[in-house]
N, C-alpha and C positions, 0 to 999 in steps of 0.2 A: 528568866527571862535578861534578859538585857533592859537596861534605867533608859524609859524615853528623854529626850523624841532622837526617834532609829532614824536615818539619814540613807538614803538608796539609793544610787552615779550608776547610768547608762548612758555612756557613748554611743554615736551612730554618728556615721558621716555615709557620704554619698554621690555619685557624678552626676550629671544628667540624664544619663539612663541604667538602669538595671536593680539588683536588687540592696538594700539596704543592709549595711554589719551591723548590728549592734552586738555587746560587748560590757557584761556586767564583772565589774571586778570579784576576778577569780569561778568566772561563771564560763562555759562555752560561748565561741559565737554564735548570732541567731540569725537569719536571714528573715528578711522582711522586702514583703512585696505590697501592691495593690492589690487587694480582693477582685475577682469575674466581677461584682456588681460595682467597681470603679476601672475597669475597662484592664484589669492587670492579669497576670499567669493565673493565679486563683493554686496557685501547686506551691505556697509557704502563706507562713506564717503573715499575719495583718496588723495591721494598729485596731481593726472591729474585730477578729478572730483571738487574738492576746486578750485582750481586754476581756473577753467574754468566757478566758482559759483561764482570766486569769480567778476571777467569779467563779471558777468550778473547780477549783484548787481552793482557793480559802476557807470555801462551804466545808470541804472536806475536815483542812486541816483546822476550820474551826469545833467544826463536828470531834474531831478525837478529842480536842481540849475538854470540853459539854463533858460528851460523856465521861472520859476519864472522873472529870470531877463528880458526875451525879453517880460514879460507879455505875455505869450502861452500861452490861453486857448484848455486844454485837456480833455480828460476823462479818458482815458488808456494807459497802452504802455505797450507791449509782446515780450519778447527779449530772444530769443533762444541761444544761445551760442555751436559753437561744434569745438571744438580745436583738432588738428592733430599732433598725436603724430610720431617725424621718430625717423630714425638715420641719424644721417650727417657726415659725415669725422670722422664712428666709436663713434659720444658722442647720445646719446639718448635725445633730443629736442621736445617740441612743436617747429612747423616750420606754422602754420598756426593757424588762429581763424575767422570765419565765424558767424560773427554775423546777425541775422535775428529780425528787431524786427516791429511792427506791431503799428501802434502809431493810437490812434481813436483821432478825432475833432470833434467839436459840430457845428453842421451847422452853415455857412458863416466862420468860421474860416482859421486866411491866411496859408494857403501850404507850401509859400514862406518860409514864416517866420520859420515857423516849418520842412522844412526839410533842413533851416539853421541848425538850434537848434540840429538836427539831426548830422552833419555832425560835430559842432563842437563841440557832445560830443565825436565824436569818434577818434579828435585830443586830445579832449583834458583829457580825465579821466584817472586818475594816474593808472588804472591798463594799460590799455592797454600800454601807453607812459615807462612803464616799462620792457614789454614784447618785446623779443628778437623776435618774430616768429611776421609777420604783421598780423594786425587785418584786415578782409574786410567790411564793413557796406552793408549791401542789407535791405535798408527804404520800406515800404508800409504803406503808411496814408490813412488811409480811414477815410471820412467825413460823419457827421451822413445827412440823406436827413432834408431837410426843415418842420418842420411841416406843414400842407397842415391844410388852411380852420381859 
């Protein structure tokens, strides 16, 4: 990992109508539009879905690092994030995020270690740590049955 601080730069431009092209250094352009909730087309990424996706991606990447450091053996992780946008004191903001994860473990895996790793991710994911709204983790562990015979 590079030393801190890290800097991330994105450029966006727009005309009065249409998509907003977003470009980051060395990345493909990404079209952004308003979601249907704000009378947008709903068929492209929006700032709201990008923020929610950032939390899901960060959760998985942070879990990979923690699992590796903890020597936790796992087979797959499914992460579903729901962000709730509301108005608080006349300001529109995300008021909460629900992170539902399904972690699949091989037979004989340390379930307590797996749960501790997921809880650590909830505390240390840089996106969740940067959000104003609370992040609620809903973990589900699935241990594969031991092979018979």
